[in-house]
C-alpha positions as a printed Julia matrix, in Angstrom:
544×3 Matrix{Float64}:
 -43.3   -10.9   10.59
 -40.25   -8.85  11.54
 -37.42  -10.93  12.98
 -36.6   -10.13  16.61
 -33.37   -8.2   17.15
 -30.75   -8.64  19.85
 -27.28   -7.28  20.37
 -25.77  -10.78  20.25
 -27.05  -14.08  18.9
 -25.22  -17.18  20.12
 -25.62  -20.49  18.29
 -25.17  -23.42  20.67
 -25.77  -23.6   24.41
 -22.87  -25.9   25.29
 -19.84  -25.17  27.46
 -18.85  -22.07  25.48
 -22.32  -20.8   24.6
 -23.66  -21.07  28.15
 -20.62  -19.21  29.48
 -20.96  -16.43  26.93
 -24.7   -16.04  27.49
 -24.1   -15.51  31.19
 -21.17  -13.12  30.91
 -22.61  -10.97  28.1
 -26.08  -10.69  29.65
 -24.54   -9.57  32.96
 -24.75   -6.11  31.37
 -28.47   -5.21  31.67
 -28.16   -2.94  28.64
 -27.02   -5.86  26.44
 -29.68   -8.1   24.89
 -28.6   -11.68  24.21
 -30.33  -14.53  22.39
 -29.09  -18.11  22.79
 -30.19  -20.79  20.32
 -29.89  -24.44  21.4
 -30.98  -27.43  19.3
 -31.53  -29.68  22.32
 -33.52  -29.4   25.52
 -33.12  -27.39  28.7
 -30.5   -29.64  30.33
 -32.34  -29.97  33.63
 -33.46  -33.61  33.6
 -32.33  -36.1   36.21
 -30.24  -38.11  33.75
 -28.01  -35.06  33.41
 -28.05  -34.13  37.08
 -27.18  -37.66  38.3
 -23.54  -38.27  37.27
 -23.86  -42.05  37.03
 -26.67  -41.67  34.49
 -24.1   -40.63  31.89
 -23.95  -44.36  31.1
 -27.52  -44.12  29.8
 -26.87  -41.07  27.61
 -23.38  -41.78  26.27
 -24.16  -44.89  24.17
 -26.71  -43.12  21.94
 -28.79  -46.28  21.71
 -31.4   -47.61  21.84
 -32.37  -43.93  22.14
 -30.42  -40.74  21.51
 -30.84  -39.05  24.89
 -29.29  -35.56  25.05
 -26.78  -36.8   22.48
 -26.18  -36.18  18.77
 -24.5   -39.61  18.59
 -22.49  -38.9   15.44
 -20.42  -41.45  13.54
 -17.19  -40.98  11.62
 -16.37  -42.07   8.12
 -14.69  -45.51   7.88
 -11.21  -45.13   9.36
  -8.32  -46.72   7.48
  -6.2   -46.68  10.63
  -8.93  -48.56  12.53
  -9.3   -51.43  10.03
 -12.09  -49.62   8.19
 -14.31  -49.27  11.26
 -16.6   -46.29  11.73
 -15.84  -44.45  14.95
 -18.49  -43.16  17.31
 -18.66  -39.47  18.29
 -21.11  -38.7   21.1
 -21.74  -34.97  21.58
 -24.12  -33.35  24.02
 -27.46  -32.1   22.7
 -28.95  -29.94  25.46
 -28.12  -26.77  27.29
 -24.69  -27.56  28.68
 -23.64  -29.41  25.53
 -21.13  -32.16  26.1
 -20.66  -31.01  29.71
 -24.13  -32.49  30.24
 -23.06  -36.02  29.32
 -19.31  -36.17  30.03
 -17.35  -37.7   32.92
 -17.08  -34.26  34.58
 -13.28  -34.35  34.8
 -11.76  -30.92  35.44
  -8.46  -30.83  33.54
  -6.8   -27.77  32.03
  -3.84  -29.24  30.16
  -0.26  -28.03  30.34
   1.27  -24.56  30.38
   3.17  -25.39  27.18
  -0.1   -25.99  25.29
  -1.18  -22.38  25.64
   2.29  -20.94  25.24
   2.45  -22.81  21.91
  -0.74  -21.05  20.81
   0.81  -17.69  21.7
   4.06  -18.5   19.95
   2.19  -19.53  16.79
   0.67  -16.06  16.47
  -2.27  -16.15  18.89
  -1.29  -13.13  20.95
  -2.89  -13.03  24.38
  -3.43  -16.8   24.66
  -0.31  -17.87  26.57
  -0.8   -19.65  29.88
  -0.1   -16.58  31.97
  -2.73  -14.75  29.9
  -5.46  -17.35  30.42
  -4.88  -18.53  34.0
  -7.02  -15.67  35.27
  -9.97  -16.94  33.22
  -9.64  -20.5   34.5
  -9.7   -19.12  38.03
 -12.58  -16.72  37.34
 -14.75  -19.61  36.15
 -14.19  -21.73  39.27
 -15.88  -22.23  42.57
 -13.21  -24.71  43.59
 -13.44  -26.75  46.78
  -9.68  -26.32  47.17
 -10.24  -22.67  47.94
  -8.72  -19.54  46.49
  -4.97  -19.7   45.82
  -2.38  -19.07  43.11
  -3.89  -21.77  40.89
  -7.59  -21.84  41.71
 -10.53  -19.56  42.3
 -13.75  -19.42  44.3
 -17.06  -17.71  43.7
 -17.26  -18.52  39.97
 -20.23  -20.25  38.33
 -18.47  -23.6   37.75
 -18.39  -25.83  40.81
 -15.18  -27.87  40.9
 -15.17  -30.5   43.62
 -13.29  -33.33  45.18
 -15.17  -36.54  44.43
 -18.02  -37.33  46.77
 -17.45  -41.08  47.2
 -14.53  -42.53  45.21
 -14.38  -46.34  45.15
 -11.59  -48.1   47.07
 -10.38  -49.63  43.79
  -9.45  -46.13  42.6
  -7.13  -45.67  45.57
  -5.68  -49.12  44.83
  -4.98  -48.09  41.24
  -3.26  -44.91  42.38
  -1.11  -47.03  44.71
  -0.35  -49.44  41.84
   0.86  -46.56  39.67
   3.07  -45.36  42.51
   4.53  -48.86  42.77
   5.49  -48.45  39.1
   7.41  -45.25  39.82
   4.73  -42.63  39.05
   4.65  -39.87  41.63
   1.46  -38.92  43.47
  -0.07  -35.68  42.24
  -2.93  -34.26  44.29
  -3.72  -31.49  41.77
  -3.38  -32.05  38.02
  -4.15  -28.34  37.57
  -1.48  -27.05  39.91
   2.21  -26.34  39.3
   2.78  -29.71  37.54
   0.42  -31.99  35.66
   2.64  -35.07  35.72
   1.75  -37.85  38.15
  -1.15  -39.98  39.38
  -4.13  -39.16  41.55
  -7.86  -38.71  41.87
  -9.55  -36.2   39.57
 -11.44  -33.13  40.6
 -14.82  -32.97  38.9
 -17.39  -30.39  37.81
 -19.89  -31.28  40.52
 -21.79  -29.25  43.09
 -20.35  -29.44  46.58
 -21.6   -26.53  48.65
 -25.4   -26.32  48.51
 -28.62  -28.33  48.22
 -27.41  -29.65  44.85
 -24.47  -31.47  46.48
 -23.36  -34.4   44.31
 -25.21  -33.23  41.18
 -23.39  -32.62  37.9
 -22.4   -29.01  37.38
 -22.76  -28.77  33.62
 -22.01  -25.42  32.03
 -25.76  -24.83  31.91
 -26.26  -25.74  35.57
 -23.43  -23.41  36.55
 -23.81  -20.5   34.16
 -27.37  -20.52  32.79
 -30.01  -22.13  34.99
 -29.44  -19.85  38.01
 -29.84  -16.62  36.02
 -32.27  -17.35  33.17
 -35.4   -16.32  35.05
 -33.79  -13.21  36.52
 -32.45  -11.58  33.36
 -35.11  -10.19  31.02
 -32.3    -9.27  28.61
 -31.46  -12.97  28.05
 -33.64  -15.03  25.7
 -32.93  -18.76  25.53
 -34.65  -20.74  22.78
 -34.35  -24.54  22.97
 -35.27  -26.96  20.2
 -33.79  -24.43  17.77
 -31.54  -25.95  15.07
 -29.53  -23.25  13.29
 -29.7   -23.75   9.53
 -27.98  -20.71   7.97
 -26.3   -17.41   8.63
 -28.07  -14.35   7.24
 -26.1   -11.86   5.18
 -25.99   -8.19   4.35
 -23.22   -8.15   1.73
 -20.12   -9.33   3.7
 -21.7    -8.73   7.07
 -23.47  -11.45   9.04
 -26.7    -9.96  10.34
 -28.46  -12.94  11.88
 -29.34  -16.62  11.94
 -32.07  -18.72  10.39
 -33.16  -21.67  12.5
 -35.7   -24.45  12.45
 -37.96  -25.12  15.42
 -40.33  -27.97  14.81
 -41.9   -27.32  11.42
 -41.2   -23.59  11.51
 -38.34  -21.75   9.84
 -37.55  -18.63  11.86
 -35.01  -15.83  11.93
 -33.27  -13.8   14.6
 -31.08  -10.76  13.92
 -27.99   -9.42  15.69
 -27.26   -5.71  15.96
 -23.67   -6.35  17.04
 -22.45   -9.89  16.4
 -23.4   -13.51  15.78
 -21.34  -16.08  17.65
 -21.02  -19.74  16.65
 -20.53  -21.99  19.67
 -21.81  -25.19  18.11
 -18.62  -27.21  18.62
 -15.82  -28.68  16.55
 -18.21  -30.5   14.21
 -21.19  -28.19  13.83
 -19.56  -24.75  13.86
 -17.61  -25.53  10.65
 -20.69  -27.21   9.23
 -22.78  -24.06   9.66
 -19.99  -21.9    8.23
 -19.81  -24.06   5.11
 -23.58  -24.25   4.69
 -23.56  -20.43   4.8
 -20.81  -19.97   2.22
 -17.66  -19.71   4.36
 -15.14  -22.45   3.64
 -12.96  -24.02   0.95
 -14.35  -22.44  -2.22
 -13.96  -25.45  -4.52
 -15.78  -27.75  -2.08
 -18.63  -25.3   -1.61
 -19.02  -24.68  -5.34
 -19.1   -28.43  -5.99
 -22.11  -28.64  -3.68
 -23.86  -25.66  -5.27
 -23.27  -23.32  -2.31
 -22.63  -19.64  -3.06
 -19.19  -18.73  -1.77
 -19.3   -15.74   0.55
 -15.68  -16.08   1.68
 -13.04  -18.57   0.56
 -11.61  -19.85   3.84
  -9.57  -23.01   3.16
  -9.05  -23.73   6.87
 -12.73  -24.34   7.67
 -13.2   -27.96   8.66
  -9.56  -29.02   8.42
  -7.06  -29.41  11.27
  -9.4   -31.78  13.16
  -7.58  -33.27  16.16
  -8.91  -35.73  18.72
  -7.67  -38.03  21.45
  -7.71  -41.61  20.21
  -8.11  -44.0   23.1
  -7.87  -47.72  23.82
  -8.87  -49.65  26.95
  -7.52  -52.5   29.05
 -10.2   -54.32  31.07
 -10.12  -56.81  33.95
 -12.68  -58.85  35.81
 -12.87  -57.9   39.47
 -12.59  -60.34  42.35
 -14.48  -57.87  44.55
 -17.92  -56.41  44.06
 -17.3   -52.88  45.38
 -16.8   -51.78  41.77
 -19.65  -51.22  39.31
 -21.08  -54.19  37.45
 -24.14  -56.08  36.28
 -25.43  -58.72  38.7
 -28.4   -59.24  41.07
 -26.43  -57.79  43.98
 -25.41  -54.82  41.82
 -29.07  -54.0   41.17
 -29.78  -53.88  44.9
 -26.67  -51.75  45.46
 -27.83  -49.35  42.75
 -31.25  -48.93  44.35
 -29.61  -48.14  47.69
 -27.18  -45.82  45.9
 -30.0   -43.86  44.29
 -31.63  -43.4   47.69
 -28.35  -42.24  49.21
 -27.65  -39.78  46.39
 -31.14  -38.3   46.64
 -30.63  -37.89  50.38
 -27.18  -36.27  50.53
 -25.51  -36.36  47.1
 -22.97  -39.06  47.98
 -22.52  -42.71  47.03
 -22.17  -44.56  43.75
 -24.6   -42.36  41.8
 -22.19  -39.44  42.3
 -19.34  -41.26  40.53
 -17.7   -39.8   37.43
 -16.69  -43.37  36.49
 -13.16  -42.19  35.58
 -12.27  -41.56  39.21
  -8.47  -41.75  38.98
  -5.98  -40.82  36.32
  -2.38  -40.21  35.45
  -0.27  -38.1   33.11
   3.02  -39.79  32.21
   5.95  -39.61  29.82
   6.39  -42.55  27.44
   8.53  -41.29  24.54
  12.25  -41.61  25.39
  12.88  -37.92  24.75
   9.63  -36.56  26.27
  10.13  -33.47  28.42
   6.52  -33.47  29.66
   3.63  -35.94  29.85
   2.59  -37.31  26.47
   0.18  -40.04  27.62
  -2.98  -39.85  29.74
  -4.63  -42.7   31.66
  -8.29  -42.64  32.77
  -9.02  -45.32  35.39
 -12.7   -46.39  35.35
 -14.5   -48.21  38.16
 -16.38  -50.43  35.72
 -15.67  -52.55  32.68
 -16.31  -50.19  29.78
 -16.33  -51.37  26.18
 -17.38  -49.49  23.04
 -18.59  -46.39  24.91
 -20.79  -48.5   27.24
 -22.65  -49.83  24.21
 -21.55  -53.4   24.96
 -22.53  -54.56  28.43
 -21.17  -57.6   30.26
 -22.35  -59.68  33.19
 -20.35  -59.47  36.39
 -17.96  -56.96  37.94
 -14.92  -55.36  36.4
 -12.72  -52.31  36.05
 -10.8   -50.79  33.16
  -8.35  -48.11  32.17
  -8.06  -45.94  29.08
  -4.85  -44.75  27.45
  -4.55  -41.91  24.93
  -1.81  -39.9   23.24
  -2.05  -36.34  24.56
  -0.76  -34.46  21.51
  -1.54  -36.57  18.44
   0.13  -35.9   15.12
  -2.75  -37.17  12.96
  -5.08  -34.6   11.43
  -8.55  -35.06  10.02
 -11.35  -32.89   8.7
 -15.04  -32.08   8.87
 -16.97  -31.52   5.66
 -20.55  -31.57   4.39
 -22.49  -34.7    3.54
 -25.22  -32.61   1.93
 -26.68  -29.12   1.92
 -29.43  -30.19   4.33
 -28.64  -28.51   7.68
 -30.38  -31.34   9.53
 -27.92  -33.91   8.14
 -24.96  -34.78  10.31
 -21.6   -33.38   9.19
 -19.09  -35.71   7.56
 -16.48  -36.44  10.25
 -13.11  -37.93   9.32
 -10.63  -37.84  12.23
  -8.07  -39.73  10.1
  -6.96  -41.62  13.21
  -3.45  -43.14  13.18
  -2.63  -41.62   9.79
   0.65  -40.5   11.34
   2.67  -43.54  12.43
   4.1   -41.66  15.42
   0.71  -41.88  17.13
   0.69  -45.68  16.96
   4.26  -45.9   18.26
   3.37  -43.83  21.3
   0.06  -45.62  21.92
   1.86  -48.98  22.0
   4.32  -47.65  24.57
   1.46  -46.22  26.58
  -0.56  -49.43  26.69
   2.5   -51.42  27.72
   3.13  -49.02  30.6
  -0.54  -49.23  31.54
  -0.41  -53.01  31.71
   2.47  -52.78  34.19
   0.26  -50.66  36.43
  -2.72  -52.98  36.08
  -0.52  -55.93  37.14
   1.1   -54.18  40.12
   0.67  -55.68  43.62
  -1.65  -52.96  44.92
  -4.44  -54.27  42.66
  -4.01  -57.94  43.6
  -7.15  -58.01  45.77
  -9.23  -56.93  42.77
  -7.41  -58.4   39.81
  -9.23  -61.16  37.99
  -8.88  -62.2   34.37
  -7.35  -59.74  31.92
  -9.99  -59.51  29.21
  -9.15  -59.68  25.48
  -5.46  -58.79  25.87
  -4.03  -61.5   28.14
  -2.15  -63.22  25.31
  -0.67  -60.06  23.78
   3.1   -59.86  24.1
   4.62  -58.09  21.07
   4.39  -54.53  19.77
   2.8   -55.88  16.59
   0.07  -57.59  18.59
  -0.59  -54.43  20.56
  -0.83  -52.42  17.32
  -3.33  -54.94  15.95
  -5.43  -54.68  19.11
  -5.38  -50.88  18.95
  -6.6   -50.91  15.35
  -9.41  -53.3   16.34
 -10.6   -51.48  19.45
  -9.43  -47.85  19.68
 -11.83  -44.93  19.36
 -12.28  -41.36  20.54
 -12.26  -40.24  24.14
 -14.37  -37.24  23.12
 -12.02  -34.27  22.63
 -12.4   -33.0   19.02
 -10.93  -29.55  18.36
  -9.27  -27.39  15.72
 -11.7   -27.18  12.79
 -12.0   -23.35  12.92
  -8.41  -22.72  13.89
  -7.35  -19.49  15.55
  -4.22  -17.88  14.14
  -2.41  -14.78  13.03
  -3.88  -12.63  10.27
  -1.03  -13.79   8.03
  -1.9   -17.49   8.48
  -3.94  -18.52   5.41
  -5.37  -21.58   7.22
  -6.57  -19.62  10.26
 -10.35  -19.27  10.26
 -10.48  -16.77  13.13
  -8.05  -14.17  14.42
  -6.83  -14.03  18.05
 -10.0   -12.08  18.93
 -11.96  -15.07  17.52
 -13.45  -12.97  14.72
 -14.02  -14.85  11.47
 -11.57  -13.55   8.91
 -12.96  -12.04   5.72
 -16.42  -11.11   7.05
 -17.81   -8.84   9.75
 -20.25   -9.44  12.57
 -19.24  -13.05  13.19
 -17.09  -14.92  15.72
 -16.5   -18.57  16.51
 -16.03  -19.31  20.2
 -15.74  -22.99  21.11
 -13.2   -25.84  20.98
 -13.04  -25.62  17.19
 -10.79  -22.53  17.45
  -8.02  -24.33  19.36
  -5.01  -24.39  17.01
  -3.7   -27.54  18.69
  -5.23  -30.0   21.11
  -4.5   -29.39  24.78
  -2.84  -32.11  26.84
  -5.97  -33.34  28.58
  -9.74  -33.11  28.67
 -11.27  -30.16  26.85
 -14.27  -28.98  28.86
 -12.41  -26.65  31.23
 -10.32  -25.11  28.4
 -13.49  -24.48  26.36
 -15.1   -22.65  29.27
 -11.9   -20.64  29.69
 -12.01  -19.68  25.99
 -15.52  -18.31  26.4
 -14.64  -16.45  29.6
 -11.82  -14.65  27.8
 -13.89  -14.14  24.64
 -16.63  -12.42  26.62
 -14.07   -9.83  27.73
 -12.84   -9.42  24.15
 -16.41   -8.82  22.95
 -17.18   -6.32  25.71
 -14.04   -4.36  24.94
 -14.91   -4.28  21.23
 -18.41   -2.99  21.97
 -17.1     0.0   23.95
 -14.68    1.25  21.32
């Protein structure tokens, strides 16, 4: 049977892939095929924000989640880290906390200054705005009318306001918009959540915003779910298509113009290496024919390592596990189904702050996520009673890891080694961050809630904090960098500033893996921005 042909074949229907599929198929003369290994991303566990707690743990069932693990981490006392990633249309935007955070101007200007022409903040602001349908309205910093609904929270808990007040008591200024002129400060997050129609209070994943509304109306867009890409197809040094597995079938799809990998920071480099693009010696050792020696594939992995402080709550208007909490949940489900408000609409991490901890820091280097529940081990360890917690992470870590192959079986998980805390500067900054966080957690504004400090009450010294971090820290879900974008002259750059894979034709990578350095914040909004800009780059290339 002849393989079907399209202009573009996109591998991965996550935040980048969904965005690209929408923008490219807006041209009725352009035929687009999107391959997604997971499901359609429409189920109620995705739509109901609070249900993220059922998908994130990856056990007892892997629900819309790849639920990867890392290699044993020397910096974490030999523990294996956990790496949840979304497996459905919408990708990780289908299971995340919905926080809308762009990062700092300097992040993007650093990309530009390192040779990524066209990626400075002033270059990309337009694409952030174009993506948005922001409840703030249209202004110098935000846009309306875009596919991605960005909302004020429907029903933040009173404890979140108390935490914001506690941070202010510790000298941190109120910031009502982390994505405005300045990121620094404390406040409530905006979230990717519907706010203006019958879906009010539902999660606006990238699929819900960009794909679901247009799939049935565009005959030039073909979306295939349950399709696990297994190899790129070659015509000499040109990538002509993709082989994928769907159930027991092995199928092919061909691209007349380009193939785009949008499988994320772990699986985009994995598919490149399985197809012969990567460090030559590693590929040869695994018996893979080398199509292009690209030493940067899989290296430069960066992620936000995170540790949590938790407290029991003296009040029960936070989230918890108790008979009264069950009744409150049932009422909350009814309320959310009625009007989209209430506890089911929570992003959990309702409040946050961006602060400076290093003595010489000129901009925020630490991020706090305040959570209206006691969260431990990615919600995989549950505890009776009520509590609240706060996460702390280093915004621009120095440690670098890598992604490699465990085997040549495309259905095997990639080998993920974040190499957490391999650079001692990360530990130094994390210790300062957790000490500052404790001051906030003990401020007077939280006195009505504050019960026992759990696990850390006896910690006093930097050495004790470092020991606790090694015992408990893990990712807060922002892996990037494994298919780094860079100048043509950069031997470790996998893609050029147009996101074309160097050394071959017909292939781009467009997802968080191309970020040369990690942005100072959550990565969903920046990934969508990347795809918005990339769609323009691809359209311009097709008209030359």
